PDB file with SEQRES, HELIX, SHEET and CRYST1 records, atoms N, CA, C and O in Angstrom:
SEQRES   1 A   78  MET ILE PHE LEU VAL VAL TYR ASP THR LYS LEU ALA LEU          
SEQRES   2 A   78  ARG THR ILE LYS GLU TYR ASP GLU SER SER ARG ALA LYS          
SEQRES   3 A   78  ALA MET LYS SER LEU ARG VAL THR GLN GLU GLU LEU ILE          
SEQRES   4 A   78  ALA ASP LEU ASP HIS VAL GLU VAL ALA PHE PHE GLU ALA          
SEQRES   5 A   78  PRO SER LEU ALA THR LEU LYS GLN THR HIS SER ARG TYR          
SEQRES   6 A   78  PHE LYS THR LEU THR GLU LEU THR THR ARG GLU SER ALA          
HELIX    1 AA1 GLU A   21  SER A   23  5                                   3    
HELIX    2 AA2 ARG A   24  GLU A   37  1                                  14    
HELIX    3 AA3 ILE A   39  ASP A   41  5                                   3    
HELIX    4 AA4 LEU A   55  THR A   61  1                                   7    
HELIX    5 AA5 SER A   63  PHE A   66  5                                   4    
HELIX    6 AA6 LEU A   69  SER A   77  1                                   9    
SHEET    1 AA1 3 LEU A  13  TYR A  19  0                                        
SHEET    2 AA1 3 ILE A   2  ASP A   8 -1                                        
SHEET    3 AA1 3 VAL A  45  GLU A  51 -1                                        
CRYST1    1.000    1.000    1.000  90.00  90.00  90.00 P 1           1          
ATOM      1  N   MET A   1     -65.285  16.516-111.467  1.00  0.00           N  
ATOM      2  CA  MET A   1     -65.296  16.935-110.109  1.00  0.00           C  
ATOM      3  C   MET A   1     -65.369  18.446-110.074  1.00  0.00           C  
ATOM      4  O   MET A   1     -64.913  19.156-110.970  1.00  0.00           O  
ATOM      5  N   ILE A   2     -65.976  18.898-108.977  1.00  0.00           N  
ATOM      6  CA  ILE A   2     -66.112  20.347-108.768  1.00  0.00           C  
ATOM      7  C   ILE A   2     -65.284  20.687-107.466  1.00  0.00           C  
ATOM      8  O   ILE A   2     -65.351  19.983-106.458  1.00  0.00           O  
ATOM      9  N   PHE A   3     -64.542  21.756-107.556  1.00  0.00           N  
ATOM     10  CA  PHE A   3     -63.716  22.190-106.481  1.00  0.00           C  
ATOM     11  C   PHE A   3     -64.069  23.611-106.068  1.00  0.00           C  
ATOM     12  O   PHE A   3     -64.189  24.494-106.917  1.00  0.00           O  
ATOM     13  N   LEU A   4     -64.229  23.829-104.820  1.00  0.00           N  
ATOM     14  CA  LEU A   4     -64.355  25.203-104.260  1.00  0.00           C  
ATOM     15  C   LEU A   4     -63.139  25.508-103.456  1.00  0.00           C  
ATOM     16  O   LEU A   4     -62.888  24.907-102.411  1.00  0.00           O  
ATOM     17  N   VAL A   5     -62.369  26.470-103.962  1.00  0.00           N  
ATOM     18  CA  VAL A   5     -61.093  26.851-103.393  1.00  0.00           C  
ATOM     19  C   VAL A   5     -61.237  28.194-102.720  1.00  0.00           C  
ATOM     20  O   VAL A   5     -61.679  29.155-103.350  1.00  0.00           O  
ATOM     21  N   VAL A   6     -60.864  28.288-101.421  1.00  0.00           N  
ATOM     22  CA  VAL A   6     -60.708  29.522-100.701  1.00  0.00           C  
ATOM     23  C   VAL A   6     -59.266  29.740-100.460  1.00  0.00           C  
ATOM     24  O   VAL A   6     -58.594  28.948 -99.799  1.00  0.00           O  
ATOM     25  N   TYR A   7     -58.772  30.862-101.021  1.00  0.00           N  
ATOM     26  CA  TYR A   7     -57.311  31.122-101.054  1.00  0.00           C  
ATOM     27  C   TYR A   7     -57.029  32.491-100.428  1.00  0.00           C  
ATOM     28  O   TYR A   7     -57.544  33.511-100.886  1.00  0.00           O  
ATOM     29  N   ASP A   8     -56.214  32.498 -99.388  1.00  0.00           N  
ATOM     30  CA  ASP A   8     -55.764  33.706 -98.773  1.00  0.00           C  
ATOM     31  C   ASP A   8     -54.497  34.184 -99.441  1.00  0.00           C  
ATOM     32  O   ASP A   8     -53.447  33.559 -99.291  1.00  0.00           O  
ATOM     33  N   THR A   9     -54.572  35.291-100.183  1.00  0.00           N  
ATOM     34  CA  THR A   9     -53.404  35.686-100.949  1.00  0.00           C  
ATOM     35  C   THR A   9     -52.312  36.330-100.096  1.00  0.00           C  
ATOM     36  O   THR A   9     -51.176  36.422-100.560  1.00  0.00           O  
ATOM     37  N   LYS A  10     -52.592  36.774 -98.894  1.00  0.00           N  
ATOM     38  CA  LYS A  10     -51.572  37.276 -98.003  1.00  0.00           C  
ATOM     39  C   LYS A  10     -50.655  36.121 -97.427  1.00  0.00           C  
ATOM     40  O   LYS A  10     -49.437  36.238 -97.294  1.00  0.00           O  
ATOM     41  N   LEU A  11     -51.348  35.047 -97.118  1.00  0.00           N  
ATOM     42  CA  LEU A  11     -50.656  33.954 -96.442  1.00  0.00           C  
ATOM     43  C   LEU A  11     -50.406  32.738 -97.305  1.00  0.00           C  
ATOM     44  O   LEU A  11     -49.727  31.803 -96.879  1.00  0.00           O  
ATOM     45  N   ALA A  12     -50.944  32.738 -98.508  1.00  0.00           N  
ATOM     46  CA  ALA A  12     -50.867  31.594 -99.435  1.00  0.00           C  
ATOM     47  C   ALA A  12     -51.418  30.314 -98.813  1.00  0.00           C  
ATOM     48  O   ALA A  12     -50.903  29.212 -98.999  1.00  0.00           O  
ATOM     49  N   LEU A  13     -52.522  30.536 -98.047  1.00  0.00           N  
ATOM     50  CA  LEU A  13     -53.172  29.361 -97.441  1.00  0.00           C  
ATOM     51  C   LEU A  13     -54.516  29.066 -98.201  1.00  0.00           C  
ATOM     52  O   LEU A  13     -55.198  29.969 -98.685  1.00  0.00           O  
ATOM     53  N   ARG A  14     -54.829  27.802 -98.265  1.00  0.00           N  
ATOM     54  CA  ARG A  14     -56.052  27.456 -99.073  1.00  0.00           C  
ATOM     55  C   ARG A  14     -56.785  26.399 -98.327  1.00  0.00           C  
ATOM     56  O   ARG A  14     -56.225  25.622 -97.554  1.00  0.00           O  
ATOM     57  N   THR A  15     -58.097  26.396 -98.595  1.00  0.00           N  
ATOM     58  CA  THR A  15     -58.949  25.284 -98.236  1.00  0.00           C  
ATOM     59  C   THR A  15     -59.618  24.807 -99.521  1.00  0.00           C  
ATOM     60  O   THR A  15     -59.896  25.618-100.405  1.00  0.00           O  
ATOM     61  N   ILE A  16     -59.877  23.523 -99.640  1.00  0.00           N  
ATOM     62  CA  ILE A  16     -60.428  22.972-100.820  1.00  0.00           C  
ATOM     63  C   ILE A  16     -61.607  22.042-100.383  1.00  0.00           C  
ATOM     64  O   ILE A  16     -61.451  21.179 -99.519  1.00  0.00           O  
ATOM     65  N   LYS A  17     -62.772  22.257-101.012  1.00  0.00           N  
ATOM     66  CA  LYS A  17     -63.851  21.376-100.842  1.00  0.00           C  
ATOM     67  C   LYS A  17     -64.134  20.727-102.210  1.00  0.00           C  
ATOM     68  O   LYS A  17     -64.170  21.397-103.242  1.00  0.00           O  
ATOM     69  N   GLU A  18     -64.334  19.387-102.179  1.00  0.00           N  
ATOM     70  CA  GLU A  18     -64.647  18.678-103.470  1.00  0.00           C  
ATOM     71  C   GLU A  18     -66.039  18.194-103.523  1.00  0.00           C  
ATOM     72  O   GLU A  18     -66.572  17.717-102.521  1.00  0.00           O  
ATOM     73  N   TYR A  19     -66.648  18.299-104.656  1.00  0.00           N  
ATOM     74  CA  TYR A  19     -68.001  17.827-104.860  1.00  0.00           C  
ATOM     75  C   TYR A  19     -68.034  17.044-106.194  1.00  0.00           C  
ATOM     76  O   TYR A  19     -67.330  17.368-107.150  1.00  0.00           O  
ATOM     77  N   ASP A  20     -68.854  16.038-106.207  1.00  0.00           N  
ATOM     78  CA  ASP A  20     -69.052  15.348-107.491  1.00  0.00           C  
ATOM     79  C   ASP A  20     -70.126  16.084-108.310  1.00  0.00           C  
ATOM     80  O   ASP A  20     -70.853  16.928-107.787  1.00  0.00           O  
ATOM     81  N   GLU A  21     -70.203  15.761-109.540  1.00  0.00           N  
ATOM     82  CA  GLU A  21     -71.051  16.445-110.471  1.00  0.00           C  
ATOM     83  C   GLU A  21     -72.531  16.397-110.022  1.00  0.00           C  
ATOM     84  O   GLU A  21     -73.302  17.317-110.295  1.00  0.00           O  
ATOM     85  N   SER A  22     -72.887  15.367-109.369  1.00  0.00           N  
ATOM     86  CA  SER A  22     -74.292  15.227-108.924  1.00  0.00           C  
ATOM     87  C   SER A  22     -74.606  16.203-107.749  1.00  0.00           C  
ATOM     88  O   SER A  22     -75.775  16.408-107.424  1.00  0.00           O  
ATOM     89  N   SER A  23     -73.582  16.792-107.126  1.00  0.00           N  
ATOM     90  CA  SER A  23     -73.766  17.766-106.021  1.00  0.00           C  
ATOM     91  C   SER A  23     -73.539  19.146-106.452  1.00  0.00           C  
ATOM     92  O   SER A  23     -73.138  19.980-105.640  1.00  0.00           O  
ATOM     93  N   ARG A  24     -73.783  19.464-107.751  1.00  0.00           N  
ATOM     94  CA  ARG A  24     -73.547  20.787-108.267  1.00  0.00           C  
ATOM     95  C   ARG A  24     -74.327  21.849-107.445  1.00  0.00           C  
ATOM     96  O   ARG A  24     -73.754  22.854-107.024  1.00  0.00           O  
ATOM     97  N   ALA A  25     -75.634  21.610-107.227  1.00  0.00           N  
ATOM     98  CA  ALA A  25     -76.368  22.585-106.482  1.00  0.00           C  
ATOM     99  C   ALA A  25     -75.823  22.877-105.063  1.00  0.00           C  
ATOM    100  O   ALA A  25     -75.785  24.020-104.606  1.00  0.00           O  
ATOM    101  N   LYS A  26     -75.427  21.841-104.428  1.00  0.00           N  
ATOM    102  CA  LYS A  26     -74.840  21.945-103.142  1.00  0.00           C  
ATOM    103  C   LYS A  26     -73.491  22.773-103.219  1.00  0.00           C  
ATOM    104  O   LYS A  26     -73.250  23.639-102.378  1.00  0.00           O  
ATOM    105  N   ALA A  27     -72.644  22.487-104.224  1.00  0.00           N  
ATOM    106  CA  ALA A  27     -71.457  23.208-104.420  1.00  0.00           C  
ATOM    107  C   ALA A  27     -71.716  24.719-104.688  1.00  0.00           C  
ATOM    108  O   ALA A  27     -71.035  25.597-104.159  1.00  0.00           O  
ATOM    109  N   MET A  28     -72.710  24.955-105.516  1.00  0.00           N  
ATOM    110  CA  MET A  28     -73.085  26.388-105.795  1.00  0.00           C  
ATOM    111  C   MET A  28     -73.510  27.128-104.546  1.00  0.00           C  
ATOM    112  O   MET A  28     -73.131  28.277-104.319  1.00  0.00           O  
ATOM    113  N   LYS A  29     -74.315  26.438-103.731  1.00  0.00           N  
ATOM    114  CA  LYS A  29     -74.800  27.061-102.471  1.00  0.00           C  
ATOM    115  C   LYS A  29     -73.594  27.280-101.573  1.00  0.00           C  
ATOM    116  O   LYS A  29     -73.505  28.337-100.949  1.00  0.00           O  
ATOM    117  N   SER A  30     -72.689  26.369-101.476  1.00  0.00           N  
ATOM    118  CA  SER A  30     -71.507  26.503-100.704  1.00  0.00           C  
ATOM    119  C   SER A  30     -70.687  27.720-101.155  1.00  0.00           C  
ATOM    120  O   SER A  30     -70.220  28.501-100.325  1.00  0.00           O  
ATOM    121  N   LEU A  31     -70.527  27.865-102.387  1.00  0.00           N  
ATOM    122  CA  LEU A  31     -69.823  29.014-103.004  1.00  0.00           C  
ATOM    123  C   LEU A  31     -70.451  30.311-102.530  1.00  0.00           C  
ATOM    124  O   LEU A  31     -69.753  31.208-102.056  1.00  0.00           O  
ATOM    125  N   ARG A  32     -71.794  30.414-102.658  1.00  0.00           N  
ATOM    126  CA  ARG A  32     -72.484  31.668-102.291  1.00  0.00           C  
ATOM    127  C   ARG A  32     -72.368  31.904-100.746  1.00  0.00           C  
ATOM    128  O   ARG A  32     -72.157  33.044-100.332  1.00  0.00           O  
ATOM    129  N   VAL A  33     -72.494  30.904 -99.935  1.00  0.00           N  
ATOM    130  CA  VAL A  33     -72.401  31.036 -98.503  1.00  0.00           C  
ATOM    131  C   VAL A  33     -71.001  31.469 -98.154  1.00  0.00           C  
ATOM    132  O   VAL A  33     -70.821  32.389 -97.356  1.00  0.00           O  
ATOM    133  N   THR A  34     -70.028  30.845 -98.720  1.00  0.00           N  
ATOM    134  CA  THR A  34     -68.639  31.154 -98.425  1.00  0.00           C  
ATOM    135  C   THR A  34     -68.335  32.598 -98.783  1.00  0.00           C  
ATOM    136  O   THR A  34     -67.711  33.321 -98.005  1.00  0.00           O  
ATOM    137  N   GLN A  35     -68.784  33.023 -99.983  1.00  0.00           N  
ATOM    138  CA  GLN A  35     -68.511  34.416-100.361  1.00  0.00           C  
ATOM    139  C   GLN A  35     -69.190  35.377 -99.387  1.00  0.00           C  
ATOM    140  O   GLN A  35     -68.607  36.404 -99.041  1.00  0.00           O  
ATOM    141  N   GLU A  36     -70.357  35.083 -98.957  1.00  0.00           N  
ATOM    142  CA  GLU A  36     -71.058  35.978 -97.988  1.00  0.00           C  
ATOM    143  C   GLU A  36     -70.315  35.942 -96.660  1.00  0.00           C  
ATOM    144  O   GLU A  36     -70.168  36.990 -96.031  1.00  0.00           O  
ATOM    145  N   GLU A  37     -69.862  34.841 -96.226  1.00  0.00           N  
ATOM    146  CA  GLU A  37     -69.175  34.738 -94.930  1.00  0.00           C  
ATOM    147  C   GLU A  37     -67.808  35.542 -94.998  1.00  0.00           C  
ATOM    148  O   GLU A  37     -67.352  36.066 -93.982  1.00  0.00           O  
ATOM    149  N   LEU A  38     -67.203  35.618 -96.160  1.00  0.00           N  
ATOM    150  CA  LEU A  38     -65.891  36.173 -96.262  1.00  0.00           C  
ATOM    151  C   LEU A  38     -65.868  37.585 -96.936  1.00  0.00           C  
ATOM    152  O   LEU A  38     -64.811  38.113 -97.280  1.00  0.00           O  
ATOM    153  N   ILE A  39     -67.056  38.147 -97.099  1.00  0.00           N  
ATOM    154  CA  ILE A  39     -67.152  39.402 -97.814  1.00  0.00           C  
ATOM    155  C   ILE A  39     -66.223  40.501 -97.334  1.00  0.00           C  
ATOM    156  O   ILE A  39     -65.710  41.268 -98.149  1.00  0.00           O  
ATOM    157  N   ALA A  40     -66.005  40.593 -96.087  1.00  0.00           N  
ATOM    158  CA  ALA A  40     -65.121  41.572 -95.448  1.00  0.00           C  
ATOM    159  C   ALA A  40     -63.660  41.296 -95.796  1.00  0.00           C  
ATOM    160  O   ALA A  40     -62.835  42.207 -95.730  1.00  0.00           O  
ATOM    161  N   ASP A  41     -63.333  40.105 -96.150  1.00  0.00           N  
ATOM    162  CA  ASP A  41     -61.946  39.732 -96.365  1.00  0.00           C  
ATOM    163  C   ASP A  41     -61.614  39.586 -97.884  1.00  0.00           C  
ATOM    164  O   ASP A  41     -60.511  39.157 -98.224  1.00  0.00           O  
ATOM    165  N   LEU A  42     -62.523  39.925 -98.762  1.00  0.00           N  
ATOM    166  CA  LEU A  42     -62.354  39.640-100.214  1.00  0.00           C  
ATOM    167  C   LEU A  42     -61.206  40.466-100.855  1.00  0.00           C  
ATOM    168  O   LEU A  42     -60.834  40.243-102.007  1.00  0.00           O  
ATOM    169  N   ASP A  43     -60.666  41.410-100.084  1.00  0.00           N  
ATOM    170  CA  ASP A  43     -59.495  42.202-100.615  1.00  0.00           C  
ATOM    171  C   ASP A  43     -58.301  41.273-100.670  1.00  0.00           C  
ATOM    172  O   ASP A  43     -57.424  41.478-101.509  1.00  0.00           O  
ATOM    173  N   HIS A  44     -58.218  40.250 -99.810  1.00  0.00           N  
ATOM    174  CA  HIS A  44     -57.047  39.323 -99.808  1.00  0.00           C  
ATOM    175  C   HIS A  44     -57.509  37.818 -99.742  1.00  0.00           C  
ATOM    176  O   HIS A  44     -56.683  36.944 -99.475  1.00  0.00           O  
ATOM    177  N   VAL A  45     -58.720  37.543 -99.964  1.00  0.00           N  
ATOM    178  CA  VAL A  45     -59.187  36.191-100.006  1.00  0.00           C  
ATOM    179  C   VAL A  45     -59.988  35.946-101.321  1.00  0.00           C  
ATOM    180  O   VAL A  45     -60.931  36.674-101.633  1.00  0.00           O  
ATOM    181  N   GLU A  46     -59.588  34.925-102.057  1.00  0.00           N  
ATOM    182  CA  GLU A  46     -60.289  34.577-103.283  1.00  0.00           C  
ATOM    183  C   GLU A  46     -61.105  33.347-103.037  1.00  0.00           C  
ATOM    184  O   GLU A  46     -60.636  32.383-102.433  1.00  0.00           O  
ATOM    185  N   VAL A  47     -62.345  33.380-103.510  1.00  0.00           N  
ATOM    186  CA  VAL A  47     -63.236  32.220-103.485  1.00  0.00           C  
ATOM    187  C   VAL A  47     -63.460  31.803-104.920  1.00  0.00           C  
ATOM    188  O   VAL A  47     -64.072  32.541-105.692  1.00  0.00           O  
ATOM    189  N   ALA A  48     -62.969  30.625-105.290  1.00  0.00           N  
ATOM    190  CA  ALA A  48     -62.987  30.233-106.702  1.00  0.00           C  
ATOM    191  C   ALA A  48     -63.706  28.876-106.850  1.00  0.00           C  
ATOM    192  O   ALA A  48     -63.634  28.001-105.988  1.00  0.00           O  
ATOM    193  N   PHE A  49     -64.394  28.759-107.981  1.00  0.00           N  
ATOM    194  CA  PHE A  49     -65.160  27.550-108.283  1.00  0.00           C  
ATOM    195  C   PHE A  49     -64.586  26.943-109.563  1.00  0.00           C  
ATOM    196  O   PHE A  49     -64.620  27.594-110.607  1.00  0.00           O  
ATOM    197  N   PHE A  50     -64.065  25.726-109.517  1.00  0.00           N  
ATOM    198  CA  PHE A  50     -63.463  25.113-110.735  1.00  0.00           C  
ATOM    199  C   PHE A  50     -64.125  23.746-110.980  1.00  0.00           C  
ATOM    200  O   PHE A  50     -64.667  23.112-110.075  1.00  0.00           O  
ATOM    201  N   GLU A  51     -64.052  23.334-112.239  1.00  0.00           N  
ATOM    202  CA  GLU A  51     -64.367  22.005-112.637  1.00  0.00           C  
ATOM    203  C   GLU A  51     -63.133  21.403-113.289  1.00  0.00           C  
ATOM    204  O   GLU A  51     -62.516  22.019-114.158  1.00  0.00           O  
ATOM    205  N   ALA A  52     -62.788  20.233-112.878  1.00  0.00           N  
ATOM    206  CA  ALA A  52     -61.593  19.513-113.380  1.00  0.00           C  
ATOM    207  C   ALA A  52     -61.836  18.026-113.174  1.00  0.00           C  
ATOM    208  O   ALA A  52     -62.588  17.608-112.294  1.00  0.00           O  
ATOM    209  N   PRO A  53     -61.162  17.230-114.032  1.00  0.00           N  
ATOM    210  CA  PRO A  53     -61.296  15.794-113.853  1.00  0.00           C  
ATOM    211  C   PRO A  53     -60.771  15.289-112.507  1.00  0.00           C  
ATOM    212  O   PRO A  53     -61.288  14.314-111.961  1.00  0.00           O  
ATOM    213  N   SER A  54     -59.743  15.955-111.976  1.00  0.00           N  
ATOM    214  CA  SER A  54     -59.165  15.528-110.720  1.00  0.00           C  
ATOM    215  C   SER A  54     -58.452  16.684-110.039  1.00  0.00           C  
ATOM    216  O   SER A  54     -58.231  17.720-110.666  1.00  0.00           O  
ATOM    217  N   LEU A  55     -58.086  16.534-108.765  1.00  0.00           N  
ATOM    218  CA  LEU A  55     -57.324  17.538-108.080  1.00  0.00           C  
ATOM    219  C   LEU A  55     -56.012  17.696-108.642  1.00  0.00           C  
ATOM    220  O   LEU A  55     -55.492  18.812-108.642  1.00  0.00           O  
ATOM    221  N   ALA A  56     -55.389  16.638-109.151  1.00  0.00           N  
ATOM    222  CA  ALA A  56     -54.085  16.660-109.781  1.00  0.00           C  
ATOM    223  C   ALA A  56     -54.146  17.579-111.026  1.00  0.00           C  
ATOM    224  O   ALA A  56     -53.231  18.362-111.277  1.00  0.00           O  
ATOM    225  N   THR A  57     -55.238  17.462-111.787  1.00  0.00           N  
ATOM    226  CA  THR A  57     -55.422  18.346-112.995  1.00  0.00           C  
ATOM    227  C   THR A  57     -55.548  19.757-112.507  1.00  0.00           C  
ATOM    228  O   THR A  57     -54.917  20.638-113.091  1.00  0.00           O  
ATOM    229  N   LEU A  58     -56.297  20.035-111.507  1.00  0.00           N  
ATOM    230  CA  LEU A  58     -56.459  21.399-111.001  1.00  0.00           C  
ATOM    231  C   LEU A  58     -55.136  22.013-110.561  1.00  0.00           C  
ATOM    232  O   LEU A  58     -54.864  23.193-110.780  1.00  0.00           O  
ATOM    233  N   LYS A  59     -54.304  21.145-109.918  1.00  0.00           N  
ATOM    234  CA  LYS A  59     -53.033  21.617-109.482  1.00  0.00           C  
ATOM    235  C   LYS A  59     -52.133  22.011-110.628  1.00  0.00           C  
ATOM    236  O   LYS A  59     -51.254  22.858-110.475  1.00  0.00           O  
ATOM    237  N   GLN A  60     -52.356  21.382-111.808  1.00  0.00           N  
ATOM    238  CA  GLN A  60     -51.579  21.719-113.002  1.00  0.00           C  
ATOM    239  C   GLN A  60     -52.096  22.959-113.673  1.00  0.00           C  
ATOM    240  O   GLN A  60     -51.310  23.802-114.104  1.00  0.00           O  
ATOM    241  N   THR A  61     -53.394  23.091-113.772  1.00  0.00           N  
ATOM    242  CA  THR A  61     -53.976  24.195-114.540  1.00  0.00           C  
ATOM    243  C   THR A  61     -54.097  25.459-113.710  1.00  0.00           C  
ATOM    244  O   THR A  61     -54.184  26.550-114.273  1.00  0.00           O  
ATOM    245  N   HIS A  62     -54.105  25.345-112.372  1.00  0.00           N  
ATOM    246  CA  HIS A  62     -54.221  26.519-111.541  1.00  0.00           C  
ATOM    247  C   HIS A  62     -53.198  26.420-110.358  1.00  0.00           C  
ATOM    248  O   HIS A  62     -53.525  26.485-109.173  1.00  0.00           O  
ATOM    249  N   SER A  63     -51.957  26.259-110.810  1.00  0.00           N  
ATOM    250  CA  SER A  63     -50.921  25.917-109.879  1.00  0.00           C  
ATOM    251  C   SER A  63     -50.658  26.998-108.825  1.00  0.00           C  
ATOM    252  O   SER A  63     -50.203  26.666-107.731  1.00  0.00           O  
ATOM    253  N   ARG A  64     -50.918  28.233-109.103  1.00  0.00           N  
ATOM    254  CA  ARG A  64     -50.624  29.302-108.100  1.00  0.00           C  
ATOM    255  C   ARG A  64     -51.404  29.091-106.805  1.00  0.00           C  
ATOM    256  O   ARG A  64     -50.954  29.509-105.738  1.00  0.00           O  
ATOM    257  N   TYR A  65     -52.549  28.457-106.887  1.00  0.00           N  
ATOM    258  CA  TYR A  65     -53.290  28.192-105.666  1.00  0.00           C  
ATOM    259  C   TYR A  65     -52.647  27.144-104.745  1.00  0.00           C  
ATOM    260  O   TYR A  65     -53.059  26.977-103.597  1.00  0.00           O  
ATOM    261  N   PHE A  66     -51.678  26.476-105.242  1.00  0.00           N  
ATOM    262  CA  PHE A  66     -51.059  25.394-104.502  1.00  0.00           C  
ATOM    263  C   PHE A  66     -49.584  25.627-104.181  1.00  0.00           C  
ATOM    264  O   PHE A  66     -48.905  24.736-103.673  1.00  0.00           O  
ATOM    265  N   LYS A  67     -49.092  26.838-104.483  1.00  0.00           N  
ATOM    266  CA  LYS A  67     -47.687  27.192-104.157  1.00  0.00           C  
ATOM    267  C   LYS A  67     -47.607  27.756-102.679  1.00  0.00           C  
ATOM    268  O   LYS A  67     -48.590  28.233-102.113  1.00  0.00           O  
ATOM    269  N   THR A  68     -46.443  27.668-102.143  1.00  0.00           N  
ATOM    270  CA  THR A  68     -46.244  28.186-100.822  1.00  0.00           C  
ATOM    271  C   THR A  68     -45.941  29.716-100.979  1.00  0.00           C  
ATOM    272  O   THR A  68     -45.601  30.177-102.068  1.00  0.00           O  
ATOM    273  N   LEU A  69     -46.066  30.436 -99.931  1.00  0.00           N  
ATOM    274  CA  LEU A  69     -45.764  31.823 -99.950  1.00  0.00           C  
ATOM    275  C   LEU A  69     -44.339  32.128-100.432  1.00  0.00           C  
ATOM    276  O   LEU A  69     -44.120  33.100-101.155  1.00  0.00           O  
ATOM    277  N   THR A  70     -43.378  31.295-100.031  1.00  0.00           N  
ATOM    278  CA  THR A  70     -42.024  31.438-100.428  1.00  0.00           C  
ATOM    279  C   THR A  70     -41.893  31.217-101.924  1.00  0.00           C  
ATOM    280  O   THR A  70     -41.188  31.980-102.583  1.00  0.00           O  
ATOM    281  N   GLU A  71     -42.544  30.202-102.492  1.00  0.00           N  
ATOM    282  CA  GLU A  71     -42.503  29.979-103.889  1.00  0.00           C  
ATOM    283  C   GLU A  71     -43.133  31.121-104.728  1.00  0.00           C  
ATOM    284  O   GLU A  71     -42.688  31.425-105.835  1.00  0.00           O  
ATOM    285  N   LEU A  72     -44.154  31.719-104.166  1.00  0.00           N  
ATOM    286  CA  LEU A  72     -44.800  32.822-104.904  1.00  0.00           C  
ATOM    287  C   LEU A  72     -43.963  34.069-104.822  1.00  0.00           C  
ATOM    288  O   LEU A  72     -43.853  34.778-105.822  1.00  0.00           O  
ATOM    289  N   THR A  73     -43.344  34.392-103.651  1.00  0.00           N  
ATOM    290  CA  THR A  73     -42.506  35.574-103.578  1.00  0.00           C  
ATOM    291  C   THR A  73     -41.195  35.404-104.270  1.00  0.00           C  
ATOM    292  O   THR A  73     -40.685  36.381-104.818  1.00  0.00           O  
ATOM    293  N   THR A  74     -40.623  34.259-104.287  1.00  0.00           N  
ATOM    294  CA  THR A  74     -39.397  34.011-105.059  1.00  0.00           C  
ATOM    295  C   THR A  74     -39.613  34.191-106.485  1.00  0.00           C  
ATOM    296  O   THR A  74     -38.759  34.790-107.139  1.00  0.00           O  
ATOM    297  N   ARG A  75     -40.680  33.730-107.045  1.00  0.00           N  
ATOM    298  CA  ARG A  75     -41.017  33.924-108.464  1.00  0.00           C  
ATOM    299  C   ARG A  75     -41.211  35.365-108.829  1.00  0.00           C  
ATOM    300  O   ARG A  75     -40.707  35.844-109.845  1.00  0.00           O  
ATOM    301  N   GLU A  76     -41.993  36.091-107.938  1.00  0.00           N  
ATOM    302  CA  GLU A  76     -42.280  37.523-108.207  1.00  0.00           C  
ATOM    303  C   GLU A  76     -41.002  38.330-108.193  1.00  0.00           C  
ATOM    304  O   GLU A  76     -40.868  39.262-108.985  1.00  0.00           O  
ATOM    305  N   SER A  77     -40.083  38.019-107.351  1.00  0.00           N  
ATOM    306  CA  SER A  77     -38.864  38.838-107.266  1.00  0.00           C  
ATOM    307  C   SER A  77     -37.812  38.470-108.271  1.00  0.00           C  
ATOM    308  O   SER A  77     -36.828  39.192-108.431  1.00  0.00           O  
ATOM    309  N   ALA A  78     -37.995  37.369-108.948  1.00  0.00           N  
ATOM    310  CA  ALA A  78     -36.988  36.892-109.957  1.00  0.00           C  
ATOM    311  C   ALA A  78     -37.116  37.619-111.222  1.00  0.00           C  
ATOM    312  O   ALA A  78     -36.368  37.356-112.163  1.00  0.00           O  
TER     313      ALA A  78                                                      
END                                                                             
């Protein structure tokens, strides 16, 4: 699976689009379009492209994208 994650680092909000391997070209186009749309916000918005067997695996390997703002700030201040 291919995952396009848009993550707002100020608010710890994310959107995730999933694509299967046969839709790689569509996923790449979506990545490019999303980056262009958000170019003014890229100081606090990350647009990331991942490949993983499942969303559960992605949550394990890139867990910071799935934590709440409270979880992130608690960990940083600890």
